[in-house]
C-alpha positions in Angstrom: -6.4 0.4 -18.2 -6.2 4.1 -18.7 -3.8 5.7 -21.1 -2.0 8.8 -19.6 0.5 11.4 -20.5 3.1 12.3 -17.8 5.4 15.3 -17.7 8.5 14.8 -15.6 12.0 16.3 -15.1 14.7 15.0 -17.4 16.5 13.5 -14.4 13.3 11.6 -13.3 12.8 10.3 -16.8 16.4 9.1 -17.1 16.2 7.4 -13.6 13.0 5.5 -14.5 14.3 4.6 -18.0 17.6 3.2 -16.7 15.9 1.4 -13.8 13.4 -0.2 -16.2 16.1 -1.3 -18.6 18.1 -2.8 -15.8 15.1 -4.9 -14.8 14.4 -5.8 -18.4 11.0 -4.1 -18.2 9.2 -1.5 -20.2 9.1 2.1 -19.0 5.3 1.8 -18.4 5.5 -1.4 -16.5 8.2 0.0 -14.2 6.1 3.1 -13.6 3.1 0.9 -12.6 5.3 -1.0 -10.2 6.5 2.3 -8.6 2.9 3.4 -8.1 2.0 0.0 -6.7 4.9 0.1 -4.2 3.9 3.6 -3.1 0.3 2.6 -2.7 1.3 -0.5 -0.6 3.6 1.6 1.6 0.8 4.0 2.3 -1.6 1.2 3.1 1.0 -0.3 5.5 0.7 2.9 7.6 -3.1 2.8 7.9 -4.8 2.1 11.2 -6.5 -1.2 11.5 -9.9 0.5 11.3 -8.9 2.1 8.0 -7.6 -1.2 6.6 -10.5 -3.2 7.9 -13.6 -0.9 8.2 -15.8 -3.9 9.1 -14.1 -4.3 12.5 -16.6 -3.3 15.1 -19.6 -3.8 12.8 -20.7 -7.0 14.6 -21.6 -7.1 18.2 -21.0 -10.1 20.3 -19.7 -11.0 23.7 -16.8 -9.9 25.8 -13.9 -10.4 23.3 -15.8 -8.9 20.4 -14.0 -7.3 17.5 -14.9 -3.9 18.8 -12.8 -4.6 21.9 -10.3 -1.8 22.6 -7.5 -4.3 22.9 -7.9 -5.7 19.4 -5.4 -3.3 17.9 -2.7 -4.2 20.5 -3.4 -7.9 20.0 -3.1 -7.8 16.2 0.0 -5.6 16.3 1.7 -8.1 18.8 0.7 -11.0 16.6 2.3 -9.5 13.5 5.3 -8.0 15.2 4.7 -4.4 14.1 
């Protein structure tokens, strides 16, 4: 873990402090969760190729992973 120092507006600090207290968490733990949630939401919006760069690396037959229809198939399977 890396120790950091963060400057923020008073209102931001109070928001995080109150939120952390309401969750019975330390300020630092709550900040880590906020960053993790932000990172997860950004990953959610990545294309399949960005999420899984290995797609298309292996060549095979007709329904290979490099098939243009793989994105549509996976999106339909997961309801996104």
